[in-house]
Backbone as a ProteinNet text record, in pm:
[ID]
protein_1_A
[PRIMARY]
MKLFVAGLPYDLDDAELNEIFEKFGKIVSARVAIDRDTRKSKGFGFVEMLHDADAQSAIENLKDISLGKKPLIVKPAEER
[TERTIARY]
84.8	0	88.9	51.4	126.2	56.2	135.2	82.8	130.1	42.6	76	103.4	215.8	254.3	280	202	218.4	251.6	296.3	333.4	476.5	557.7	696.7	781.8	878.9	973.8	1050	1085.3	1150	1292.6	1352.9	1488.4	1491.5	1376.2	1368.8	1405.1	1487.3	1525	1462.4	1487.9	1429.3	1464.8	1589.6	1634.2	1560.7	1540.7	1469.5	1322.1	1262.7	1124.1	1111.6	1204.6	1207.9	1217.6	1303.5	1324.9	1197.1	1118.3	993.4	895.9	886.4	785.6	830.9	960.7	1006.4	969.8	932.7	887.6	756.3	683.7	552.6	553.6	664.2	672.6	770.1	772.5	865.4	831.3	933.7	919.2	968.2	888	929.2	1005.7	951.1	1018.1	967.3	1051.8	1015.3	1080.9	998.8	1049.5	987.4	1072	1027.5	1018.5	907.3	890.1	983.9	1058.6	1157.7	1116.8	1122.8	1094.4	1205.2	1169	1268.4	1358.7	1302.4	1379.2	1469.9	1414.6	1491.8	1568.3	1531.5	1592.9	1567.9	1459.4	1423	1294.6	1276.4	1158.5	1031.1	925.2	794.1	712.9	768	698.3	603.2	610.3	530	608.3	558.5	626.6	535.6	593.2	519.1	599.3	528.9	590.1	510	579.6	512.7	552.9	451.4	475.5	433.7	505.9	483.4	345.8	305.1	179.2	78.4	-45.2	-150.9	-176.2	-168.2	-192.6	-88	36	142.1	115.8	68.9	36.8	-77.5	-179.4	-291.2	-243.7	-151.7	-94.4	-20.1	55	127.5	29.8	-78.5	-179.5	-236.8	-274.7	-335.4	-238.3	-115.5	-19.1	46	46.4	114.2	18.4	-112.7	-208.2	-205	-162.5	-159.9	-17.7	79.7	220.1	265.5	348	409.7	560.8	622.1	768.2	829.6	746.7	792.2	677.9	648	540.5	402.2	396.2	267.2	246.7	120.8	93.9	106.6	147.3	157.8	19.4	8.4	-110.6	-63.6	-118.1	-80.7	-209.2	-217.7	-337.9	-299.5	-386.4	-357	-341.8	-243.3	-219.4	-327.2	-367.9	-465.3	-391.9	-453.8	-394.4	-395.8	-296.3	-288.6	-394.3
-118.1	0	123.9	219.9	345.1	448.6	517.2	616.4	756.2	852.8	994	1044.2	1114.1	1164.5	1314.5	1394.8	1540.7	1588.8	1713.5	1771	1737.6	1699.4	1663.5	1788.9	1781.7	1893.2	1908.1	2030.1	2055	2001.5	1966.7	1912.3	1759.7	1694.6	1548.6	1491.1	1385.1	1323.3	1183.9	1120.3	989.1	885	882.6	783.8	800.9	925.1	950.6	913.9	939	900.1	747.9	679.1	533	483.3	547	507.6	519.8	622.5	642.1	528.4	487.5	389	244.5	217.5	79.3	13.1	91.8	36.8	-39.2	-12.2	-73.1	-188.5	-208.2	-318.9	-290.6	-381.9	-375.9	-260.3	-179.2	-63.8	-100	-69.2	-87	37.7	156.2	281.5	392.6	493	611.7	731.5	825.8	941.2	1070.2	1167.3	1302.3	1378.8	1449.9	1528.9	1649.5	1668.1	1775.7	1871.4	1999.7	2101.7	2099.7	2096.6	2088.8	2211.5	2327.4	2451.6	2478.6	2465.6	2500.2	2382.2	2260.3	2138.3	2121.9	2183.1	2172	2091.2	2033.5	1952.8	2035.1	1968.7	2032.7	2006.6	1929.3	1902.9	1784.5	1708.2	1585.7	1479	1357	1248.4	1128.3	1019.4	896.1	779.3	687.7	566.4	449	353	232	117.8	53.2	-57	-188.2	-294.6	-424.6	-481.6	-469.1	-528.6	-420.8	-437.4	-341.1	-328.4	-439.2	-435	-348	-354.7	-270.5	-123.5	-95.6	42.1	95.7	14.4	56.7	83.9	1.7	22.9	155.9	187	314.7	431.6	420.5	526.4	551.4	445.5	458.3	514.4	467.4	505.3	641.2	692	818.9	936.9	912.6	1018.3	1139.5	1125	1238.8	1279.1	1241.3	1268.2	1394.5	1474.7	1591.1	1572	1589.1	1581.8	1721	1819.8	1958.6	2044.1	2146.6	2237.4	2184.4	2101.8	2054.9	1907.6	1867	1723.7	1648.2	1523.4	1439.9	1404.6	1398	1345.9	1223.4	1107.6	982.4	917.1	896.7	835.7	762.3	672.8	604.7	707.3	686.8	777.8	756.3	865.6	856.9	829.3	753.7	725.3	851.3	866.7	984.2	980.9
0	0	0	-81	-88.2	-0.2	83.3	175.8	138.5	158.8	145.8	287	304.9	436.5	425.1	498.5	497.2	638.3	646.2	775.4	815.3	717	745	764.7	855.9	867.4	735.2	699.7	570.8	563.5	677.9	675.3	681.8	678.5	683.2	546.8	545.2	417.1	402.5	289.2	259.4	365.8	409.2	507	640.1	681.9	807.1	795.1	679.1	655.7	661.3	600.7	604.4	748.9	826.6	965.9	1049	1024.8	1097.1	1069.6	943.3	903.8	918.2	922.1	929.8	1062.4	1161	1289.9	1274.5	1165.9	1145.8	1046.8	976	881.8	768.9	673.6	560.5	466.8	436.2	348.6	208	108	-31.1	-75.3	-42.6	-76.4	15.1	34.7	112.7	44.6	-0.2	-74.3	-24	3.7	36.9	-95.5	-116.8	-239.1	-235.5	-345	-355.1	-467.6	-439.3	-540.1	-645.3	-771.5	-880.1	-886.9	-862.6	-875.6	-755.7	-635.6	-515	-456.5	-497.2	-443.4	-293.3	-244.4	-102.7	-89.5	28.5	56.4	43.6	-2	-9.6	117.3	211.5	337.5	333.8	223.7	216.7	142	148.2	79.9	64.5	16.2	-7.3	47.1	110.7	163.7	109.7	51	5.4	97.3	153.8	247	181.8	214.2	152.3	187.2	312.7	358.7	397	350.6	380.6	530.9	604.3	749.5	819	773	830.4	799.8	679.4	640.3	726.2	749.7	835.1	977.8	1026.8	1159.8	1166.4	1062.5	1056.6	1055.8	978.3	972.8	1111.9	1180.2	1312.8	1417.2	1414.5	1518.1	1497.3	1375.4	1347	1329.3	1343.3	1309.6	1403.1	1526.2	1619	1658.2	1578.9	1608.6	1534.5	1600.8	1535.8	1535.4	1419.4	1409.4	1413.2	1398.7	1399.5	1449.3	1374.4	1413.7	1376.2	1271.3	1220.9	1253.8	1279	1299.9	1167.3	1177	1057.1	1005	875.6	809.2	732.9	767.4	700.9	652.2	520.3	463.2	335.4	289.2	162.7	50.5	-33.7	-146.3	-251.9	-312.6	-421.8	-552.2	-638.3	-769.2	-854.3	-939.6	-1026.9	-1132.9
[MASK]
++++++++++++++++++++++++++++++++++++++++++++++++++++++++++++++++++++++++++++++++

């Protein structure tokens, strides 16, 4: 299951995003969205988890957590 994660601190990188979610299960990929022009984080990213149950656990456990000034928003990613 692919998750959309918003409310990330702007200095968080892919490895740190992976570290947050690996506590809940196997990670396929973890990417912080980067602005093409400034090369800085956009404050959101995507995490793909191998098992849907692990992704649901991450959604439930991270919904009221703040890593910086803003609370995290973790939900299933919408298809393009």
